[in-house]
Every structure is written in C-alpha cells, then in structure tokens.
C-alpha positions, 0 to 999 in steps of 0.5 A: 500500500504505497499510494502517492499523495499529491494535490490539494484534495489531500490537504487537511483544513479546519472547518471554522471561521478564520480570524480577520486579523491582519497583524496591524494591531492598533486600537482607535482611541475613540471607537475602541476597535482595532484599526486593522481587523475592526474587532473590539478588544473583547472580541479579540480576547474571546475569539479562540473561545467563540463558536462558529456562529458567534465568529460569523456574526462578528465577521458580518458586522465588521464592514459596517464598522469601517466608516467609524474610523476616520483618518486623522489629517496630520495629527498633532502637527496639523493642529499646531499650525492652524 
C-alpha cells in the first residue's frame, strides 16, 4: 500500500471561521476597535473561545464598522499650525 499523495484534495483544513486579523494591531482611541481587523478588544480576547456562529456574526458586522474610523489629517502637527 504505497499510494502517492499529491494535490490539494489531500490537504487537511479546519472547518471554522478564520480570524480577520491582519497583524496591524492598533486600537482607535475613540471607537475602541482595532484599526486593522475592526474587532473590539473583547472580541479579540474571546475569539479562540467563540463558536462558529458567534465568529460569523462578528465577521458580518465588521464592514459596517469601517466608516467609524476616520483618518486623522496630520495629527498633532496639523493642529499646531492652524
């Protein structure tokens, strides 16, 4: 029984919702959500303990959170030159 294993059909995958993390971890000071993945600190902390339904619900909400993050225009330097 020496069968040759090749191709994607033999790759083991997990049937769960993947993390939206993009490794840009910075919490917006006003909105209190990560500017990279748009999850709250609580959601990030609990992610590995959530079931698939909870993760899916959060994933569906993430696109609606993006408009809450307004880009800062120049930061402190811009305010000093007004």
